[in-house]
C-alpha positions in Angstrom: 28.6 -15.3 -23.0 30.2 -11.8 -22.4 28.4 -10.6 -25.5 25.0 -11.5 -24.0 25.9 -9.8 -20.8 27.0 -6.6 -22.6 23.7 -6.7 -24.7 21.7 -7.1 -21.5 23.4 -4.1 -19.9 22.9 -2.0 -23.0 19.2 -3.0 -23.1 18.8 -2.0 -19.4 20.4 1.3 -20.0 18.2 2.0 -23.0 15.1 1.1 -21.0 16.2 3.4 -18.1 16.7 6.3 -20.6 13.3 5.7 -22.2 11.6 5.4 -18.9 13.1 8.7 -17.6 12.1 10.4 -20.9 8.5 9.2 -20.4 8.4 10.4 -16.8 9.8 13.8 -17.9 7.1 14.0 -20.7 4.4 13.3 -18.2 5.7 16.0 -15.8 5.9 18.5 -18.7 2.4 17.6 -19.7 1.1 18.3 -16.2 3.0 21.6 -16.0 1.7 22.8 -19.4 -1.9 21.8 -18.6 -1.8 23.5 -15.2 -0.3 26.7 -16.6 -3.0 26.9 -19.3 -5.7 26.3 -16.7 -4.3 28.9 -14.4 -4.1 31.5 -17.2 -7.6 30.7 -18.4 -6.5 29.6 -21.9 -7.2 26.5 -23.9 -4.5 23.8 -24.0 -4.4 22.5 -27.6 -3.8 18.9 -28.7 -3.6 17.7 -25.0 0.1 16.8 -25.4 3.6 18.1 -25.2 6.4 17.5 -27.8 10.0 16.9 -26.9 12.1 19.3 -29.0 15.5 18.9 -27.4 17.7 17.1 -25.0 21.2 17.8 -23.7 23.6 16.7 -21.0 23.9 19.2 -18.2 25.2 19.4 -14.6 22.5 19.4 -11.9 22.7 21.4 -8.7 24.0 18.3 -6.9 27.0 18.2 -9.2 26.0 15.1 -11.1 25.5 14.9 -14.8 21.9 14.5 -16.0 19.6 15.3 -18.8 17.9 18.6 -19.6 14.8 18.1 -21.7 13.0 20.8 -23.6 9.3 20.5 -24.5 6.8 22.6 -26.4 3.0 22.7 -26.3 0.3 24.8 -28.0 -2.4 26.9 -26.4 -5.1 29.3 -27.7 -6.4 32.4 -26.0 -9.7 32.8 -27.9 -10.0 29.4 -29.7 -9.1 30.8 -33.1 -5.4 31.5 -32.6 -2.5 29.2 -31.8 0.5 30.1 -29.6 3.6 28.0 -28.7 4.6 27.5 -25.1 8.0 26.1 -24.1 9.3 24.5 -20.9 12.6 23.1 -19.8 13.0 20.3 -17.2 16.2 19.2 -15.5 15.3 15.9 -14.1 11.8 16.6 -12.8 12.5 20.2 -11.9 11.2 23.1 -14.0 14.0 25.5 -14.9 12.5 27.6 -17.7 9.0 28.4 -18.9 7.5 30.6 -21.6 3.8 30.4 -22.3 0.5 31.6 -21.0 0.5 33.8 -17.8 -2.3 34.6 -15.5 -4.3 37.7 -16.4 -3.6 40.9 -14.4 -6.7 42.5 -12.9 -8.1 45.1 -15.2 -9.4 47.4 -12.5 -8.9 47.8 -8.8 -11.8 48.6 -6.5 
């Protein structure tokens, strides 16, 4: 009986970890898509890819996960650039990728 209880606890922990990872991926997807839209570039593959995860301390002092994602975008449809973003929980802490275009002339 104790073995079954331990197995159930481990399964619940695995499900919680998987669910938090999916939520982070959905948040990263929204951030990447919105950044590409704001910069006027094409978001390629319509997805993000998890490339890293590490344990970190959040601002509240609790331990949590920091997940790193990458996505691809194109400026003119013939090139491919890599964007990267880092989430701690659901908070964006680092971003590199497309930026909005600066005005070319002032009137």
